[in-house]
N, C-alpha and C positions, 0 to 999 in steps of 0.2 A: 475343491477350490484350489486354483493355481496361485501359490504365494508370490510368484514373479509378477503376476498381473496386479495383485494387491499392492505390492511395493511400488509398482509403476504408477498406480492410481494415487497412492499417498504422495509420491514425489510431485505429481502434477498438482495435487490439491495444495501442498505446502507452497509451491511456487506461486499459485494463484492468490493464496492468502497473503503471502509476502508482498506481491505486487499491489494488492489492495491497500495494505498497511503503508507502503511507501507512497502511494498516490494520496492517501489521506494526509500524511505528514507534509507532502509538498503543497497541498491545498491549504492546510493550516498555516504553514510558514508564509505562503503568498498573501493570505488574508491579513496576517499579522503585519507584514511589511507594508501592505497597502494602507492599513489602519495607521501605522506610524507616519507614512507620507501624508496622508490626508489630514491628520490632526495638527500639522504644522501651520495651517492657514490662520 
């Protein structure tokens, strides 16, 4: 097993997981802001 390929795969995996985490945070913040705007009526 080539360790260079393993490290490359881990790097890609962590970037993907980080992107998913950031996306979920952005969606949560957007929903929270829309809830604050909508509750002022």
